[in-house]
N, C-alpha and C positions, 0 to 999 in steps of 0.2 A: 344482302349478299354483295360481294365486291365485284367491281369491274376493273379491267386494266386500262390505264391511260399511259401516254408517253410522258417522260419527265418534263418535256417542253410544254405540256398542257397543264401543269400545276399552276393554279392561279393565286395561291396563297402568298402573302408577303413573307419573305424568308426571315425578316427581322422579328416579326410577330410570331411566326411559326416556331422558330428556334428559341428566341430569347424570352418570349412571354408565355406561349402555350406549352413549351417544353417538348422534348422528344422522349420516348421510351426506347432505349437501346436494348435489344434482346439478341441473345445468341444461344445456340443449342450445341452441346457436346455430349456424345455418348448417350443420347436419348433424354438428357436433362437440360432444361432451359433456365436461364437467369436473366434478369433485366434490371436496369437502373435508369433514372431520369438524367437528362442532359439539357442544359440551356446554353451551351456554347457549341458552335459549329458553323458550317457554311455549305452552300450549294453552288455549283457552277460547272464550268467546262475545264477539263484537263486531259491532256493526251488524246484529244479527239473524242472524249467520252463525257457523258453527263455524270457528275460525281457529287458526293458529299464528303465533307471533312468533319471529323469529330475528334475530340480529345478525351482521354480517360486517364485518371491518376493511377499510379501503380498499386495503391492499396485497395482499389475497388475489386470486389469479387467477380463482377461481370467481366473484367479485363481478362481473367484467366480463361473464360469461355471464348471471348473474342480472339484471343491469341491462338487458340487451338482449332479454330474453324475458318472456313473460307468465306462463309456468308453470315450476315447478321441483318436485323431489321431495325428500322426506325419507325415507331408507331406514333401517330398524331391522334390525340383524343379530344372529344368535345369537352367543354368546360364542366359538364356534369360529372366528369371523371377526375376532377381536381383532387379530391380526397384520396383516390386510389394512387394518383401520381405522387402525392405527398408521401404516402406510405412507401411506395416503391423507391423513393429517393432517400428515405431515412432509415429503413430497415435493411440489414445485410442478409443476402441469400446464404451466407455461411451459417447463420443461426436458425433459419427457418426457410421453408419452401414458400417464399413470398408470392410467387405466381399463384399457387393453389389458394393461399390465404386471401389474395386480392379479389378473388372471384372472377378473374379473367378467363375467357374461353380461348384456349390455344390450339392452333394447328400449325403444321410446318409447311412452308412453301419454299421449295429449293433448299431445304435444310435450315431455313431461318424461321424463327417463331413469328407467327402473325396472330393477332388477337381480334376476335370478332367485334369487340367493343370499340375498336379504333375507327376513326372516320377516314383515315388514310394511312397506308403503310408503304414505306420504301423498302424493297428487298435489295440488299446491296452485297457486292462481292469485293473483298479487300484487294487493293492494288498496291498499297504502300503502308508501311508502319515504321515509325521512327520516334524513339524517345527524344523529347526536347532536352536540350542541354543549356545550362546557365550561360556558357560562353557564347552561345548563339544569339542571346537577347541583346538588342541594341539600346534598350531603355531599362536601366537599373531600377527605376521606379516600379516597373511591371513586376520584376522579380521580387522586390521588397514587399509590394502590395499583395501579390497573388501566390507567392511561393516562400513564405517565411520558414517552412519546414523543408525546403528544397525537394519537395515531392512533385517534380515536374511531370506534366502529362506526357503520354504517348500520342502522337498525331497519327490518325488513320485517314487515308484517302481511299474511297471505295466507289466503284461504278454502281450507279443506280440501274439495276437490271429489270426491276418491275416497280410500277407504281399502282397500288391497289386502292381504289376509292369506293365509297358507298354511293 
């Protein structure tokens, strides 16, 4: 079962947590949830709040859920769940109910999906959303390397409202 801690009590290295372990970004709209993996993001302090920053490309189905809700979750899973994370990152929720097929056990906390199999979940409330624009990049190499199709991410900044750990 989960217990709640403060964001400042998280002991994980954010570079390992986000870049290596990956996050499962999940949102629920109209009683249906969708999720996707993410390996880009940040945690920190903004506007006097503990926040996360994530980016999602416009073509991702989960983005439609995130854009229509106030809350979302970021699930962190043990390495034993790597196969599930690979599946969640490669199959689109447009074509199948990937949460059901993944075997994850879902419940909602403050409107955000939380999965029993996670080792930690951040329940977040959106504060800011802004599409990235090519003109704002100061390094053209970044655009050339990461955005050859000009499908720039949307940046979301969200307050961490709850941290649930096992």
